[in-house]
TIZATI-445807 format. One line per 8 residues: number of its first residue (from 1); their letters; for each residue z, y, x of N, C-alpha, C. Coordinates in steps of 0.02 Angstrom, whole numbers. Each point is the difference from the previous one (the first is absolute). Layout:
NUM	a	Z,Y,X,Z,Y,X,Z,Y,X | ... $
//
This chain:
1	mraderkr	-54,655,539,52,11,50,-1,-57,51 | -9,-61,-25,1,-57,45,-59,3,49 | -59,16,-26,-59,4,43,8,55,52 | 26,57,-21,11,55,47,50,-20,55 | 52,-34,-20,51,-21,49,-28,-52,48 | -42,-45,-26,-31,-50,44,-44,35,52 | -39,49,-23,-43,38,47,42,36,52 | 53,32,-23,43,38,46,31,-45,53 $
9	lgrsltra	23,-60,-22,33,-46,47,-50,-43,39 | -59,-9,-27,-50,-42,33,15,-74,-7 | 38,-18,-51,18,-71,-11,21,-9,-72 | 8,-63,-19,27,-16,-66,73,19,-4 | 23,13,-60,69,18,-10,44,-62,-8 | 61,5,23,48,-52,-13,23,6,-72 | 33,-51,-25,26,4,-68,50,58,-7 | 41,10,51,50,54,-2,-35,68,-3 $
17	egyslvqk	-53,8,39,-37,63,-1,-35,11,-67 | -27,-54,-28,-31,5,-67,51,19,-53 | 59,-30,5,54,15,-48,22,73,7 | 4,24,62,18,71,11,-51,46,-32 | -64,-18,4,-52,41,-32,10,2,-76 | 17,-57,-29,12,-2,-72,59,45,-18 | 53,-4,39,59,43,-13,-19,73,6 | -40,18,49,-22,69,9,-43,23,-59 $
25	liaenpdh	-45,-43,-23,-43,16,-57,43,13,-62 | 49,-42,-12,43,7,-59,41,64,5 | 25,15,60,40,61,9,-42,62,-13 | -63,-1,22,-44,58,-8,-31,4,-69 | -7,-57,-34,-32,-4,-65,40,-44,-47 | 56,25,-27,44,-42,-41,-35,-30,-61 | -52,33,-25,-36,-27,-58,-37,-65,17 | -14,-11,64,-33,-62,21,47,-60,0 $
33	aekvtrvl	65,13,-6,50,-53,3,15,-30,-68 | -36,21,-52,12,-27,-67,-10,-75,1 | 47,-35,-28,-3,-73,-1,-39,-23,-62 | -43,-48,10,-40,-28,-54,13,-75,-1 | 20,-24,-59,10,-72,-7,-68,-33,-5 | -9,-51,41,-65,-33,4,11,-74,12 | -43,-41,-28,4,-72,11,-69,-26,18 | -2,-40,54,-59,-38,17,16,-73,-13 $
41	vfehpdad	-38,-31,-43,12,-70,-17,-57,-42,28 | 19,-50,39,-49,-49,25,18,-66,-33 | -40,-20,-49,15,-61,-37,-10,-61,44 | 47,-46,-6,-7,-63,35,-53,-41,-37 | -54,-18,35,-55,-33,-35,17,-68,-30 | 52,-33,24,17,-66,-25,68,-2,-33 | 24,57,-24,67,3,-31,3,-42,-64 | 53,-38,-7,11,-38,-62,17,46,-58 $
49	hpfpreif	37,53,15,21,48,-51,-20,70,22 | -62,19,-11,-23,66,24,37,57,-33 | 7,54,37,32,60,-25,-43,30,-55 | 29,22,-55,-41,28,-55,-41,60,23 | -63,2,-20,-44,55,20,12,63,-41 | 41,-4,-51,13,58,-43,50,49,31 | 33,-21,54,49,45,30,-28,27,66 | 30,53,24,-22,34,61,-72,26,-8 $
57	ngpfderf	-10,37,-52,-65,31,-12,6,76,-2 | 39,28,47,12,71,2,-56,37,36 | 4,66,2,-53,41,29,-10,-10,75 | 51,-24,36,-6,-11,72,1,-74,18 | -1,-44,-49,5,-71,12,-69,-32,13 | 2,-55,37,-60,-40,12,18,-73,-6 | -46,-39,-24,10,-72,-7,-63,-35,28 | 12,-49,43,-54,-39,29,10,-73,-20 $
65	grdgdhiv	-55,-34,-12,5,-70,-18,-67,-35,8 | 0,-63,-18,-59,-42,10,-53,12,-54 | -62,4,23,-58,1,-44,-49,-49,32 | 1,-61,-25,-40,-53,32,30,-17,68 | -41,7,52,23,-15,68,24,61,38 | 4,57,-34,16,63,34,63,32,-28 | 36,37,42,56,41,-22,-28,70,-10 | 8,26,-60,-29,64,-18,51,44,-35 $
73	plfvgdei	-12,65,-3,45,43,-40,-8,-17,-74 | 55,-14,-33,-1,-14,-71,20,61,-41 | 41,43,30,21,61,-33,10,54,53 | -24,60,-15,10,58,43,20,57,-45 | 59,30,12,25,55,-41,-43,62,6 | 6,43,-50,-42,61,-3,10,45,61 | 62,8,23,12,44,57,-30,-29,64 | 2,-66,7,-31,-32,58,-76,9,-3 $
81	kklrdagv	-29,-5,-59,-72,12,-8,-18,70,23 | 41,49,-19,-13,70,20,2,7,76 | 49,-33,32,6,3,72,-60,-33,34 | -24,-56,-28,-60,-33,28,-61,45,-8 | -7,30,-59,-57,45,-12,0,59,47 | 60,23,19,7,57,46,-10,-22,73 | -4,-66,12,-12,-25,67,61,-3,44 | 60,3,-29,60,-2,41,38,-66,-4 $
89	ypgrsplf	-25,-47,-39,33,-64,-7,-52,-55,-2 | 9,-55,33,57,-20,40,-3,23,72 | -55,29,22,-8,18,71,55,43,28 | 27,47,-38,53,43,24,68,-18,-27 | 3,-58,-34,64,-23,-27,47,-20,57 | 63,23,-2,47,-20,52,8,-76,5 | -3,-34,-57,7,-73,0,-57,-32,39 | -61,17,-17,-57,-31,32,-9,24,72 $
97	ralsde	18,63,13,-4,26,68,50,-35,46 | 60,-12,-25,51,-34,41,-23,-71,16 | -32,-33,-47,-24,-68,12,-56,0,52 | -43,51,-2,-57,1,47,22,23,70 | 57,36,5,24,24,65,32,-56,41 | 20,-54,-32,36,-53,36,-47,-45,38 $
//
């Protein structure tokens, strides 16, 4: 919907226009509005008291942390893996798309 609207307008969408598209999508497809609890954890590499890695390991959760000199995914939930395998995440993720639009 966003790509079609950009083409139609010949420009990028404002945040308000993007929000209106989301509202329209939800109104037309109520099943797409299902809320999913999800947590993205970015571990502080120098934390004195790191957050336990045993929590936030749900099907939509992700955890990133240090591996040597690099920050890497430490945990990826099963549902996120399915979305990646299908090629819709993170490229079509609203979170990552919003960050790349700014």
